[in-house]
C-alpha positions in Angstrom: 1.9 25.4 6.6 5.2 25.1 8.5 6.0 22.8 11.4 6.3 25.8 13.7 2.7 26.8 13.0 1.6 23.3 14.1 3.7 23.5 17.2 1.9 26.7 18.2 -1.4 25.0 17.7 -0.5 22.1 19.9 0.9 24.5 22.6 -2.5 26.3 22.5 -4.2 22.9 22.8 -2.2 22.2 25.9 -3.1 25.5 27.4 -6.8 25.0 26.7 -6.5 21.5 28.3 -4.8 22.9 31.4 -7.5 25.6 31.7 -10.3 23.1 31.4 -8.5 20.9 34.0 -8.5 23.8 36.4 -12.1 24.6 35.8 -13.5 21.1 36.2 -11.6 20.2 39.3 -14.7 18.9 41.2 -15.6 16.2 38.6 -13.2 13.4 38.2 -14.3 12.1 34.8 -13.9 15.6 33.2 -10.5 16.0 34.9 -9.4 12.7 33.3 -10.6 13.8 29.9 -8.7 17.1 30.3 -5.6 15.2 31.2 -6.0 13.0 28.1 -6.4 16.1 26.0 -3.1 17.5 27.5 -1.4 14.2 26.9 -2.5 14.1 23.3 -1.4 17.7 22.6 2.0 17.0 24.2 2.4 13.8 22.1 1.6 15.8 18.9 4.1 18.5 19.9 6.7 15.9 20.6 6.1 14.2 17.3 6.5 17.5 15.4 9.6 18.3 17.4 11.2 14.9 16.6 10.3 15.1 13.0 11.9 18.5 12.6 15.3 17.1 13.7 14.9 13.7 12.1 15.2 11.8 15.3 13.9 8.3 15.9 10.4 7.9 17.0 11.2 5.3 19.7 10.7 7.8 22.5 7.2 8.7 21.2 6.2 5.0 21.4 7.5 4.8 25.0 5.5 8.0 25.8 2.3 6.5 24.4 2.9 3.3 26.5 3.2 5.3 29.7 0.2 7.4 28.8 -1.9 4.3 28.3 -0.8 3.0 31.7 -1.8 6.4 33.3 -5.2 6.3 31.6 -5.9 2.8 32.7 -4.9 3.7 36.3 -7.2 6.8 36.2 -10.1 4.8 34.9 -9.7 2.1 37.5 -9.7 4.7 40.3 -12.8 6.2 38.8 -14.6 2.9 38.7 -13.7 2.1 42.3 -14.8 5.5 43.4 -18.1 5.1 41.6 -18.6 1.7 43.1 -17.9 2.9 46.7 -19.5 6.4 46.7 -22.0 6.2 43.9 -20.7 9.2 41.9 -17.5 10.9 41.0 -17.9 14.3 42.6 -15.2 15.3 45.2 -17.6 17.0 47.6 -19.5 13.7 48.2 -16.4 11.9 49.4 -15.7 11.8 53.2 -12.0 11.2 53.8 -12.5 10.4 57.5 -14.3 7.1 56.8 
């Protein structure tokens, strides 16, 4: 199969991840998983794009580094939210407290 076919698959994965992100907007853990799915599909798309033009893969390593930092930040927010409120649903948080 050609590289363009794989590119279409990863764009479809990104759209499915965006759709699931919009549907699961009340549950923080499912939103984080959807974001990770979008990040993974963007990484694969970027890797295919860079391999088509024979570029260096240094930018993909920087992208993965920033994605890991974003994931750790999201999980730390999730843990602090569960410790303070007991669950990760948005409707149970009171922003006035």
